[in-house]
N, CA, C and O atoms as a CHARMM CRD file, in Angstrom:
* protein
*
  328
    1    1 UNK  N    -33.59500  42.42700 -31.08600 PROA 1      0.00000
    2    1 UNK  CA   -34.30400  42.25100 -30.01800 PROA 1      0.00000
    3    1 UNK  C    -34.67300  40.59800 -30.47900 PROA 1      0.00000
    4    1 UNK  O    -35.00800  39.69300 -29.71600 PROA 1      0.00000
    5    2 UNK  N    -34.43200  40.50400 -32.49200 PROA 2      0.00000
    6    2 UNK  CA   -34.05500  39.25100 -32.70800 PROA 2      0.00000
    7    2 UNK  C    -32.76400  37.96900 -32.47900 PROA 2      0.00000
    8    2 UNK  O    -32.71400  36.73900 -32.49500 PROA 2      0.00000
    9    3 UNK  N    -32.12200  38.75000 -32.33700 PROA 3      0.00000
   10    3 UNK  CA   -30.79800  38.57900 -32.08300 PROA 3      0.00000
   11    3 UNK  C    -30.51800  37.90100 -30.32500 PROA 3      0.00000
   12    3 UNK  O    -29.89600  36.92000 -29.91800 PROA 3      0.00000
   13    4 UNK  N    -31.38300  39.06700 -29.57400 PROA 4      0.00000
   14    4 UNK  CA   -31.61300  38.33100 -28.15300 PROA 4      0.00000
   15    4 UNK  C    -32.68800  37.05800 -28.18100 PROA 4      0.00000
   16    4 UNK  O    -32.31900  36.14500 -27.44200 PROA 4      0.00000
   17    5 UNK  N    -33.48500  36.89800 -28.62600 PROA 5      0.00000
   18    5 UNK  CA   -34.21300  35.73100 -28.79300 PROA 5      0.00000
   19    5 UNK  C    -33.44400  34.59300 -29.63900 PROA 5      0.00000
   20    5 UNK  O    -33.69500  33.42700 -29.33500 PROA 5      0.00000
   21    6 UNK  N    -32.60600  34.82400 -30.58800 PROA 6      0.00000
   22    6 UNK  CA   -32.26100  33.89200 -31.27700 PROA 6      0.00000
   23    6 UNK  C    -30.41300  33.49200 -30.07800 PROA 6      0.00000
   24    6 UNK  O    -29.95300  32.41300 -29.70200 PROA 6      0.00000
   25    7 UNK  N    -30.19300  34.10700 -29.98700 PROA 7      0.00000
   26    7 UNK  CA   -28.86300  34.04000 -28.89300 PROA 7      0.00000
   27    7 UNK  C    -29.82300  32.69800 -27.13700 PROA 7      0.00000
   28    7 UNK  O    -29.41900  31.60200 -26.74900 PROA 7      0.00000
   29    8 UNK  N    -30.80600  33.35800 -26.72000 PROA 8      0.00000
   30    8 UNK  CA   -32.02600  32.39800 -26.13400 PROA 8      0.00000
   31    8 UNK  C    -32.06000  31.11500 -26.24700 PROA 8      0.00000
   32    8 UNK  O    -31.77900  30.22100 -25.45000 PROA 8      0.00000
   33    9 UNK  N    -32.60700  31.10000 -27.81700 PROA 9      0.00000
   34    9 UNK  CA   -32.67600  30.14400 -28.43700 PROA 9      0.00000
   35    9 UNK  C    -31.30400  28.50500 -28.32600 PROA 9      0.00000
   36    9 UNK  O    -31.29000  27.34200 -27.92300 PROA 9      0.00000
   37   10 UNK  N    -30.39500  29.49400 -28.98200 PROA 10     0.00000
   38   10 UNK  CA   -28.92300  28.92900 -29.20900 PROA 10     0.00000
   39   10 UNK  C    -28.71500  28.27600 -27.72000 PROA 10     0.00000
   40   10 UNK  O    -28.11000  27.21800 -27.54700 PROA 10     0.00000
   41   11 UNK  N    -29.34200  29.10700 -26.59700 PROA 11     0.00000
   42   11 UNK  CA   -28.61400  28.93900 -25.03800 PROA 11     0.00000
   43   11 UNK  C    -29.22600  27.54400 -24.92400 PROA 11     0.00000
   44   11 UNK  O    -28.37600  26.67000 -24.75400 PROA 11     0.00000
   45   12 UNK  N    -30.85500  26.99600 -24.98900 PROA 12     0.00000
   46   12 UNK  CA   -31.78300  26.75400 -24.83700 PROA 12     0.00000
   47   12 UNK  C    -31.12600  25.21600 -25.31400 PROA 12     0.00000
   48   12 UNK  O    -30.72700  24.28300 -24.61700 PROA 12     0.00000
   49   13 UNK  N    -31.20500  25.39600 -26.95500 PROA 13     0.00000
   50   13 UNK  CA   -30.47500  23.96800 -27.07800 PROA 13     0.00000
   51   13 UNK  C    -29.53000  23.24700 -26.73200 PROA 13     0.00000
   52   13 UNK  O    -29.56700  22.01700 -26.75000 PROA 13     0.00000
   53   14 UNK  N    -28.47300  24.00400 -26.34000 PROA 14     0.00000
   54   14 UNK  CA   -27.18400  23.61500 -26.16800 PROA 14     0.00000
   55   14 UNK  C    -27.15900  23.22800 -25.02400 PROA 14     0.00000
   56   14 UNK  O    -26.38900  22.36600 -24.60100 PROA 14     0.00000
   57   15 UNK  N    -28.29500  24.02300 -24.15200 PROA 15     0.00000
   58   15 UNK  CA   -28.32100  22.94600 -22.57600 PROA 15     0.00000
   59   15 UNK  C    -29.00300  21.95200 -23.16700 PROA 15     0.00000
   60   15 UNK  O    -28.41200  20.88800 -22.98300 PROA 15     0.00000
   61   16 UNK  N    -30.04600  21.82100 -23.83400 PROA 16     0.00000
   62   16 UNK  CA   -30.58700  20.05600 -23.97400 PROA 16     0.00000
   63   16 UNK  C    -29.63300  19.33300 -24.57200 PROA 16     0.00000
   64   16 UNK  O    -29.48100  18.14700 -24.27900 PROA 16     0.00000
   65   17 UNK  N    -28.81800  19.99700 -25.54600 PROA 17     0.00000
   66   17 UNK  CA   -27.69100  19.24200 -26.28500 PROA 17     0.00000
   67   17 UNK  C    -26.95100  18.55500 -25.32100 PROA 17     0.00000
   68   17 UNK  O    -26.90000  17.34000 -25.51500 PROA 17     0.00000
   69   18 UNK  N    -26.33900  18.99500 -24.29800 PROA 18     0.00000
   70   18 UNK  CA   -25.29600  18.60300 -22.93400 PROA 18     0.00000
   71   18 UNK  C    -26.35700  17.88800 -22.08000 PROA 18     0.00000
   72   18 UNK  O    -25.82500  16.89800 -21.57600 PROA 18     0.00000
   73   19 UNK  N    -27.52900  17.98700 -21.75200 PROA 19     0.00000
   74   19 UNK  CA   -28.49600  17.07800 -20.89400 PROA 19     0.00000
   75   19 UNK  C    -28.32300  15.89000 -21.18300 PROA 19     0.00000
   76   19 UNK  O    -27.96200  14.99500 -20.41900 PROA 19     0.00000
   77   20 UNK  N    -28.69800  15.78000 -22.87000 PROA 20     0.00000
   78   20 UNK  CA   -28.97500  14.75400 -23.53600 PROA 20     0.00000
   79   20 UNK  C    -27.37900  13.76400 -23.45800 PROA 20     0.00000
   80   20 UNK  O    -27.24000  12.73900 -22.79100 PROA 20     0.00000
   81   21 UNK  N    -26.60500  14.23500 -24.09000 PROA 21     0.00000
   82   21 UNK  CA   -25.01200  13.71900 -24.18800 PROA 21     0.00000
   83   21 UNK  C    -25.06700  13.33000 -22.80700 PROA 21     0.00000
   84   21 UNK  O    -25.15700  12.11700 -22.62000 PROA 21     0.00000
   85   22 UNK  N    -25.02500  14.31800 -21.46300 PROA 22     0.00000
   86   22 UNK  CA   -24.86300  13.16500 -19.92900 PROA 22     0.00000
   87   22 UNK  C    -25.71500  12.52700 -19.45700 PROA 22     0.00000
   88   22 UNK  O    -25.68400  12.05700 -18.32000 PROA 22     0.00000
   89   23 UNK  N    -27.02200  12.35700 -20.62600 PROA 23     0.00000
   90   23 UNK  CA   -27.95400  11.47000 -19.85900 PROA 23     0.00000
   91   23 UNK  C    -27.03500   9.89200 -20.95000 PROA 23     0.00000
   92   23 UNK  O    -26.41800   9.14600 -20.19000 PROA 23     0.00000
   93   24 UNK  N    -26.97900   9.57200 -22.09000 PROA 24     0.00000
   94   24 UNK  CA   -26.29500   8.67600 -22.99800 PROA 24     0.00000
   95   24 UNK  C    -25.42800   8.45100 -21.90300 PROA 24     0.00000
   96   24 UNK  O    -25.46100   7.53400 -21.08200 PROA 24     0.00000
   97   25 UNK  N    -24.68000   9.36900 -21.99200 PROA 25     0.00000
   98   25 UNK  CA   -23.23900   8.57300 -20.56300 PROA 25     0.00000
   99   25 UNK  C    -23.14100   8.19300 -19.58400 PROA 25     0.00000
  100   25 UNK  O    -22.28800   7.53500 -18.98800 PROA 25     0.00000
  101   26 UNK  N    -24.69800   8.90000 -19.19300 PROA 26     0.00000
  102   26 UNK  CA   -24.68200   8.15200 -17.63900 PROA 26     0.00000
  103   26 UNK  C    -25.30500   6.53500 -17.97400 PROA 26     0.00000
  104   26 UNK  O    -24.95300   5.43900 -17.53700 PROA 26     0.00000
  105   27 UNK  N    -26.02700   6.80300 -18.62600 PROA 27     0.00000
  106   27 UNK  CA   -26.45900   4.90400 -19.62000 PROA 27     0.00000
  107   27 UNK  C    -25.91700   4.12700 -19.84600 PROA 27     0.00000
  108   27 UNK  O    -26.22500   2.99800 -19.46400 PROA 27     0.00000
  109   28 UNK  N    -24.42000   4.49300 -20.87500 PROA 28     0.00000
  110   28 UNK  CA   -23.59800   4.06800 -20.85200 PROA 28     0.00000
  111   28 UNK  C    -22.42800   3.52900 -19.74900 PROA 28     0.00000
  112   28 UNK  O    -21.87300   2.43100 -19.79600 PROA 28     0.00000
  113   29 UNK  N    -22.23200   4.45800 -18.87500 PROA 29     0.00000
  114   29 UNK  CA   -21.70400   3.76600 -17.15600 PROA 29     0.00000
  115   29 UNK  C    -22.59800   2.66600 -16.90100 PROA 29     0.00000
  116   29 UNK  O    -22.14000   1.54600 -17.12900 PROA 29     0.00000
  117   30 UNK  N    -23.98200   2.76900 -16.40200 PROA 30     0.00000
  118   30 UNK  CA   -24.46700   2.00400 -16.04500 PROA 30     0.00000
  119   30 UNK  C    -24.65500   0.56800 -16.62700 PROA 30     0.00000
  120   30 UNK  O    -24.72600  -0.48000 -15.98600 PROA 30     0.00000
  121   31 UNK  N    -24.70000   0.68700 -17.55000 PROA 31     0.00000
  122   31 UNK  CA   -24.87200  -0.63900 -18.85700 PROA 31     0.00000
  123   31 UNK  C    -23.37900  -1.81700 -18.59800 PROA 31     0.00000
  124   31 UNK  O    -23.14100  -3.02100 -18.69600 PROA 31     0.00000
  125   32 UNK  N    -22.80300  -0.78900 -18.29600 PROA 32     0.00000
  126   32 UNK  CA   -21.20900  -1.14900 -18.51100 PROA 32     0.00000
  127   32 UNK  C    -20.81400  -1.79000 -17.01100 PROA 32     0.00000
  128   32 UNK  O    -20.27700  -2.89700 -16.97700 PROA 32     0.00000
  129   33 UNK  N    -21.12600  -0.98800 -15.65200 PROA 33     0.00000
  130   33 UNK  CA   -21.30900  -1.40900 -14.40000 PROA 33     0.00000
  131   33 UNK  C    -22.05900  -2.61700 -14.55100 PROA 33     0.00000
  132   33 UNK  O    -21.42300  -3.34400 -13.78800 PROA 33     0.00000
  133   34 UNK  N    -23.16800  -3.47300 -15.10900 PROA 34     0.00000
  134   34 UNK  CA   -24.20000  -3.80700 -14.70900 PROA 34     0.00000
  135   34 UNK  C    -23.78200  -5.21600 -15.67300 PROA 34     0.00000
  136   34 UNK  O    -24.31200  -6.31300 -15.49900 PROA 34     0.00000
  137   35 UNK  N    -22.72700  -4.93300 -16.71100 PROA 35     0.00000
  138   35 UNK  CA   -22.21100  -5.72200 -17.31600 PROA 35     0.00000
  139   35 UNK  C    -20.95000  -6.65900 -16.68000 PROA 35     0.00000
  140   35 UNK  O    -20.79800  -7.86600 -16.87100 PROA 35     0.00000
  141   36 UNK  N    -20.13800  -5.82000 -15.92000 PROA 36     0.00000
  142   36 UNK  CA   -19.29000  -6.00700 -15.00700 PROA 36     0.00000
  143   36 UNK  C    -19.46400  -7.46100 -13.76800 PROA 36     0.00000
  144   36 UNK  O    -18.87600  -8.50700 -13.49600 PROA 36     0.00000
  145   37 UNK  N    -20.93800  -6.49700 -13.21300 PROA 37     0.00000
  146   37 UNK  CA   -21.04300  -7.01400 -12.03300 PROA 37     0.00000
  147   37 UNK  C    -21.99800  -8.51600 -12.72200 PROA 37     0.00000
  148   37 UNK  O    -22.41000  -9.28000 -11.84900 PROA 37     0.00000
  149   38 UNK  N    -22.24300  -8.80800 -13.83700 PROA 38     0.00000
  150   38 UNK  CA   -22.78700  -9.90500 -13.87900 PROA 38     0.00000
  151   38 UNK  C    -21.69400 -10.90100 -14.62900 PROA 38     0.00000
  152   38 UNK  O    -22.00900 -12.07100 -14.84700 PROA 38     0.00000
  153   39 UNK  N    -20.41600 -10.39200 -15.00900 PROA 39     0.00000
  154   39 UNK  CA   -19.25100 -11.28300 -15.38400 PROA 39     0.00000
  155   39 UNK  C    -18.83200 -11.87300 -14.04800 PROA 39     0.00000
  156   39 UNK  O    -18.94900 -13.07300 -13.80000 PROA 39     0.00000
  157   40 UNK  N    -18.29400 -10.89500 -13.12000 PROA 40     0.00000
  158   40 UNK  CA   -17.87100 -11.11200 -11.81100 PROA 40     0.00000
  159   40 UNK  C    -18.56700 -11.80000 -11.25100 PROA 40     0.00000
  160   40 UNK  O    -18.02200 -12.76700 -10.71800 PROA 40     0.00000
  161   41 UNK  N    -20.00200 -11.66500 -11.09900 PROA 41     0.00000
  162   41 UNK  CA   -20.95200 -12.70500 -10.60100 PROA 41     0.00000
  163   41 UNK  C    -20.59000 -14.16800 -10.86400 PROA 41     0.00000
  164   41 UNK  O    -20.52600 -15.07100 -10.03000 PROA 41     0.00000
  165   42 UNK  N    -20.28100 -14.25300 -12.67800 PROA 42     0.00000
  166   42 UNK  CA   -20.33800 -15.96400 -12.88500 PROA 42     0.00000
  167   42 UNK  C    -18.94700 -16.16400 -12.62400 PROA 42     0.00000
  168   42 UNK  O    -18.57700 -17.33800 -12.58600 PROA 42     0.00000
  169   43 UNK  N    -18.22300 -15.40000 -12.46400 PROA 43     0.00000
  170   43 UNK  CA   -16.46500 -16.28200 -12.03800 PROA 43     0.00000
  171   43 UNK  C    -16.27800 -15.53800 -10.48900 PROA 43     0.00000
  172   43 UNK  O    -16.56400 -14.40500 -10.10300 PROA 43     0.00000
  173   44 UNK  N    -15.74000 -16.56800  -9.88200 PROA 44     0.00000
  174   44 UNK  CA   -15.24700 -16.17200  -9.20000 PROA 44     0.00000
  175   44 UNK  C    -13.75600 -16.54900  -9.12300 PROA 44     0.00000
  176   44 UNK  O    -13.80000 -17.61300  -9.74100 PROA 44     0.00000
  177   45 UNK  N    -12.35500 -16.37200  -8.74700 PROA 45     0.00000
  178   45 UNK  CA   -11.37600 -17.24000  -8.30800 PROA 45     0.00000
  179   45 UNK  C    -10.90600 -17.35100  -7.02500 PROA 45     0.00000
  180   45 UNK  O    -10.87100 -16.63500  -6.02400 PROA 45     0.00000
  181   46 UNK  N    -10.51100 -18.59400  -7.38000 PROA 46     0.00000
  182   46 UNK  CA   -10.21000 -18.85700  -5.57300 PROA 46     0.00000
  183   46 UNK  C     -8.67700 -18.84800  -5.07100 PROA 46     0.00000
  184   46 UNK  O     -7.86200 -18.42100  -5.88900 PROA 46     0.00000
  185   47 UNK  N     -8.35700 -19.13000  -4.24000 PROA 47     0.00000
  186   47 UNK  CA    -6.36100 -18.87500  -4.04800 PROA 47     0.00000
  187   47 UNK  C     -5.85400 -19.49600  -4.77000 PROA 47     0.00000
  188   47 UNK  O     -5.01500 -19.02200  -5.53500 PROA 47     0.00000
  189   48 UNK  N     -6.26000 -21.01000  -4.76900 PROA 48     0.00000
  190   48 UNK  CA    -5.80500 -22.00400  -5.45900 PROA 48     0.00000
  191   48 UNK  C     -5.63100 -21.29300  -7.36600 PROA 48     0.00000
  192   48 UNK  O     -5.04000 -21.74700  -8.34600 PROA 48     0.00000
  193   49 UNK  N     -6.08500 -20.60900  -7.25300 PROA 49     0.00000
  194   49 UNK  CA    -5.71900 -20.33600  -9.01200 PROA 49     0.00000
  195   49 UNK  C     -7.55800 -20.80800  -9.94400 PROA 49     0.00000
  196   49 UNK  O     -8.15700 -20.05100 -10.70800 PROA 49     0.00000
  197   50 UNK  N     -7.88100 -21.80500  -9.64600 PROA 50     0.00000
  198   50 UNK  CA    -9.58500 -22.19400  -9.94000 PROA 50     0.00000
  199   50 UNK  C    -10.44400 -20.85300 -10.23000 PROA 50     0.00000
  200   50 UNK  O    -10.61800 -19.91200  -9.45600 PROA 50     0.00000
  201   51 UNK  N    -10.85400 -20.98500 -11.32500 PROA 51     0.00000
  202   51 UNK  CA   -12.03700 -20.65400 -11.70200 PROA 51     0.00000
  203   51 UNK  C    -13.52900 -21.52800 -11.85700 PROA 51     0.00000
  204   51 UNK  O    -13.81100 -22.54200 -12.49500 PROA 51     0.00000
  205   52 UNK  N    -14.28500 -20.68600 -11.01500 PROA 52     0.00000
  206   52 UNK  CA   -15.35500 -21.30900 -10.47000 PROA 52     0.00000
  207   52 UNK  C    -16.76700 -20.42800 -11.32100 PROA 52     0.00000
  208   52 UNK  O    -17.06500 -19.42300 -10.67700 PROA 52     0.00000
  209   53 UNK  N    -17.58500 -20.60600 -12.50600 PROA 53     0.00000
  210   53 UNK  CA   -18.67300 -20.49200 -12.94100 PROA 53     0.00000
  211   53 UNK  C    -20.08500 -20.60300 -12.56500 PROA 53     0.00000
  212   53 UNK  O    -20.79800 -21.48300 -13.04900 PROA 53     0.00000
  213   54 UNK  N    -20.48800 -19.79400 -11.76900 PROA 54     0.00000
  214   54 UNK  CA   -21.42500 -20.19600 -11.10300 PROA 54     0.00000
  215   54 UNK  C    -22.54000 -19.39900 -12.63700 PROA 54     0.00000
  216   54 UNK  O    -22.33900 -18.33200 -13.21800 PROA 54     0.00000
  217   55 UNK  N    -23.59400 -20.37200 -12.86600 PROA 55     0.00000
  218   55 UNK  CA   -24.78200 -19.46500 -13.54600 PROA 55     0.00000
  219   55 UNK  C    -25.62900 -19.82900 -13.14100 PROA 55     0.00000
  220   55 UNK  O    -26.52600 -20.05900 -13.95200 PROA 55     0.00000
  221   56 UNK  N    -25.93100 -20.13400 -11.60000 PROA 56     0.00000
  222   56 UNK  CA   -27.22900 -20.01900 -10.94400 PROA 56     0.00000
  223   56 UNK  C    -28.33100 -18.71400 -11.30400 PROA 56     0.00000
  224   56 UNK  O    -28.19600 -17.67800 -11.95600 PROA 56     0.00000
  225   57 UNK  N    -28.98100 -19.05300 -10.87000 PROA 57     0.00000
  226   57 UNK  CA   -30.38000 -17.20000 -10.73600 PROA 57     0.00000
  227   57 UNK  C    -30.33500 -17.20100  -9.61100 PROA 57     0.00000
  228   57 UNK  O    -30.37000 -18.22100  -8.92300 PROA 57     0.00000
  229   58 UNK  N    -30.17900 -15.14700  -8.86300 PROA 58     0.00000
  230   58 UNK  CA   -30.00400 -15.00500  -8.04500 PROA 58     0.00000
  231   58 UNK  C    -31.00000 -15.56300  -7.46500 PROA 58     0.00000
  232   58 UNK  O    -30.59200 -15.27300  -6.34000 PROA 58     0.00000
  233   59 UNK  N    -32.29600 -16.31000  -7.18300 PROA 59     0.00000
  234   59 UNK  CA   -33.05900 -16.80200  -5.85500 PROA 59     0.00000
  235   59 UNK  C    -31.97900 -18.44600  -5.97700 PROA 59     0.00000
  236   59 UNK  O    -31.11600 -18.71200  -5.14000 PROA 59     0.00000
  237   60 UNK  N    -32.12900 -18.85900  -6.53100 PROA 60     0.00000
  238   60 UNK  CA   -31.19700 -19.99900  -6.50100 PROA 60     0.00000
  239   60 UNK  C    -29.48800 -19.84300  -5.50800 PROA 60     0.00000
  240   60 UNK  O    -29.23800 -20.49200  -4.49200 PROA 60     0.00000
  241   61 UNK  N    -28.68600 -18.98100  -6.06400 PROA 61     0.00000
  242   61 UNK  CA   -27.15000 -18.55600  -5.22700 PROA 61     0.00000
  243   61 UNK  C    -27.88600 -18.00900  -3.96400 PROA 61     0.00000
  244   61 UNK  O    -27.19100 -18.40000  -3.02600 PROA 61     0.00000
  245   62 UNK  N    -28.86500 -17.35200  -3.50100 PROA 62     0.00000
  246   62 UNK  CA   -28.95500 -17.03800  -2.31600 PROA 62     0.00000
  247   62 UNK  C    -29.62900 -18.14400  -1.18700 PROA 62     0.00000
  248   62 UNK  O    -29.95800 -17.81500  -0.04700 PROA 62     0.00000
  249   63 UNK  N    -29.74100 -19.32400  -1.67000 PROA 63     0.00000
  250   63 UNK  CA   -30.40700 -20.43900  -0.84900 PROA 63     0.00000
  251   63 UNK  C    -29.21100 -20.83600  -0.70800 PROA 63     0.00000
  252   63 UNK  O    -28.22300 -20.78000  -1.43900 PROA 63     0.00000
  253   64 UNK  N    -29.56900 -21.60600   1.21900 PROA 64     0.00000
  254   64 UNK  CA   -28.74300 -22.48500   1.18200 PROA 64     0.00000
  255   64 UNK  C    -28.12300 -23.65900   0.84000 PROA 64     0.00000
  256   64 UNK  O    -28.92700 -24.59100   0.81200 PROA 64     0.00000
  257   65 UNK  N    -27.18100 -23.91700   0.61400 PROA 65     0.00000
  258   65 UNK  CA   -26.51200 -24.91900   0.11100 PROA 65     0.00000
  259   65 UNK  C    -26.68900 -26.24300   0.88300 PROA 65     0.00000
  260   65 UNK  O    -26.94600 -27.27900   0.26900 PROA 65     0.00000
  261   66 UNK  N    -26.59500 -26.22600   1.81300 PROA 66     0.00000
  262   66 UNK  CA   -26.15600 -27.46600   3.22600 PROA 66     0.00000
  263   66 UNK  C    -27.67700 -27.13200   4.17700 PROA 66     0.00000
  264   66 UNK  O    -28.01300 -26.03400   4.62000 PROA 66     0.00000
  265   67 UNK  N    -28.29400 -28.21200   4.28700 PROA 67     0.00000
  266   67 UNK  CA   -29.45300 -28.22100   5.43900 PROA 67     0.00000
  267   67 UNK  C    -29.21400 -27.66000   6.37500 PROA 67     0.00000
  268   67 UNK  O    -28.02400 -27.42400   6.57900 PROA 67     0.00000
  269   68 UNK  N    -29.88100 -27.35100   7.03100 PROA 68     0.00000
  270   68 UNK  CA   -29.67300 -26.86500   8.33900 PROA 68     0.00000
  271   68 UNK  C    -29.47800 -28.21900   9.46100 PROA 68     0.00000
  272   68 UNK  O    -28.75200 -28.25300  10.45500 PROA 68     0.00000
  273   69 UNK  N    -30.46700 -29.38600   8.88000 PROA 69     0.00000
  274   69 UNK  CA   -30.13700 -30.60200   9.83800 PROA 69     0.00000
  275   69 UNK  C    -28.23400 -31.49600   9.22800 PROA 69     0.00000
  276   69 UNK  O    -27.73000 -32.52400   9.68100 PROA 69     0.00000
  277   70 UNK  N    -27.84200 -30.83700   8.44800 PROA 70     0.00000
  278   70 UNK  CA   -26.30400 -31.58400   8.31200 PROA 70     0.00000
  279   70 UNK  C    -25.34500 -30.45600   8.67300 PROA 70     0.00000
  280   70 UNK  O    -25.52900 -29.23900   8.68000 PROA 70     0.00000
  281   71 UNK  N    -24.26600 -31.18800   8.97400 PROA 71     0.00000
  282   71 UNK  CA   -22.85800 -30.39200   9.11900 PROA 71     0.00000
  283   71 UNK  C    -22.33500 -30.63700  10.80500 PROA 71     0.00000
  284   71 UNK  O    -22.95600 -31.48000  11.45200 PROA 71     0.00000
  285   72 UNK  N    -21.44200 -30.04600  11.32900 PROA 72     0.00000
  286   72 UNK  CA   -21.01500 -30.63900  12.59400 PROA 72     0.00000
  287   72 UNK  C    -20.28400 -29.60200  13.29500 PROA 72     0.00000
  288   72 UNK  O    -19.75200 -28.69300  12.65700 PROA 72     0.00000
  289   73 UNK  N    -20.19500 -29.68900  14.94700 PROA 73     0.00000
  290   73 UNK  CA   -19.62200 -28.71700  15.93200 PROA 73     0.00000
  291   73 UNK  C    -18.44500 -28.67400  16.09500 PROA 73     0.00000
  292   73 UNK  O    -17.91000 -29.58900  16.72100 PROA 73     0.00000
  293   74 UNK  N    -17.66100 -27.57800  15.57300 PROA 74     0.00000
  294   74 UNK  CA   -16.06800 -27.85700  16.02700 PROA 74     0.00000
  295   74 UNK  C    -16.42800 -27.62200  17.01100 PROA 74     0.00000
  296   74 UNK  O    -17.54100 -27.09500  17.00000 PROA 74     0.00000
  297   75 UNK  N    -15.94400 -27.78300  18.07100 PROA 75     0.00000
  298   75 UNK  CA   -15.13600 -27.08400  19.86000 PROA 75     0.00000
  299   75 UNK  C    -13.95000 -26.52200  19.64000 PROA 75     0.00000
  300   75 UNK  O    -12.98600 -27.26600  19.45800 PROA 75     0.00000
  301   76 UNK  N    -13.83900 -25.57800  19.62300 PROA 76     0.00000
  302   76 UNK  CA   -12.15600 -24.93500  19.46300 PROA 76     0.00000
  303   76 UNK  C    -11.82600 -24.61100  21.04600 PROA 76     0.00000
  304   76 UNK  O    -12.64500 -24.57900  21.96500 PROA 76     0.00000
  305   77 UNK  N    -10.10400 -24.33100  21.13200 PROA 77     0.00000
  306   77 UNK  CA   -10.20600 -23.88400  22.98700 PROA 77     0.00000
  307   77 UNK  C     -8.97400 -22.86700  22.23900 PROA 77     0.00000
  308   77 UNK  O     -8.31100 -22.95600  21.20500 PROA 77     0.00000
  309   78 UNK  N     -9.07200 -21.83500  23.40100 PROA 78     0.00000
  310   78 UNK  CA    -8.03400 -20.45700  22.62300 PROA 78     0.00000
  311   78 UNK  C     -6.76000 -20.79200  23.46600 PROA 78     0.00000
  312   78 UNK  O     -6.77200 -21.03200  24.67300 PROA 78     0.00000
  313   79 UNK  N     -5.48800 -20.76900  22.52700 PROA 79     0.00000
  314   79 UNK  CA    -4.58100 -21.38500  23.31100 PROA 79     0.00000
  315   79 UNK  C     -3.62700 -20.02300  23.84500 PROA 79     0.00000
  316   79 UNK  O     -4.04100 -18.96000  23.38400 PROA 79     0.00000
  317   80 UNK  N     -2.45500 -19.91400  24.71900 PROA 80     0.00000
  318   80 UNK  CA    -2.09800 -18.74300  25.10200 PROA 80     0.00000
  319   80 UNK  C     -2.49800 -17.20900  25.31800 PROA 80     0.00000
  320   80 UNK  O     -1.75800 -16.22600  25.27500 PROA 80     0.00000
  321   81 UNK  N     -3.95600 -17.28000  25.57600 PROA 81     0.00000
  322   81 UNK  CA    -4.55800 -16.09000  25.49800 PROA 81     0.00000
  323   81 UNK  C     -4.54100 -15.44200  27.12100 PROA 81     0.00000
  324   81 UNK  O     -3.79600 -15.78000  28.04100 PROA 81     0.00000
  325   82 UNK  N     -5.38900 -14.62700  27.12600 PROA 82     0.00000
  326   82 UNK  CA    -5.08700 -13.90900  28.23400 PROA 82     0.00000
  327   82 UNK  C     -5.97100 -14.25000  29.26500 PROA 82     0.00000
  328   82 UNK  O     -5.87200 -13.71100  30.36700 PROA 82     0.00000
């Protein structure tokens, strides 16, 4: 009976150790993704090879840069369409 209790406790502690380990790995993965998103958000490489670093906050980055009363309308015409 004592051996059975010992094995049950050993199994329980092993399970808890695995859960703690998996949670730790999950936290590391999440923090890695967060750092990657932050770095990717700061740098955007354009086709010509120039790197733009945007250090605006999320609120400022979501705002329109050009006011709605500015800009121009470009009329276009399809060529050779059916």
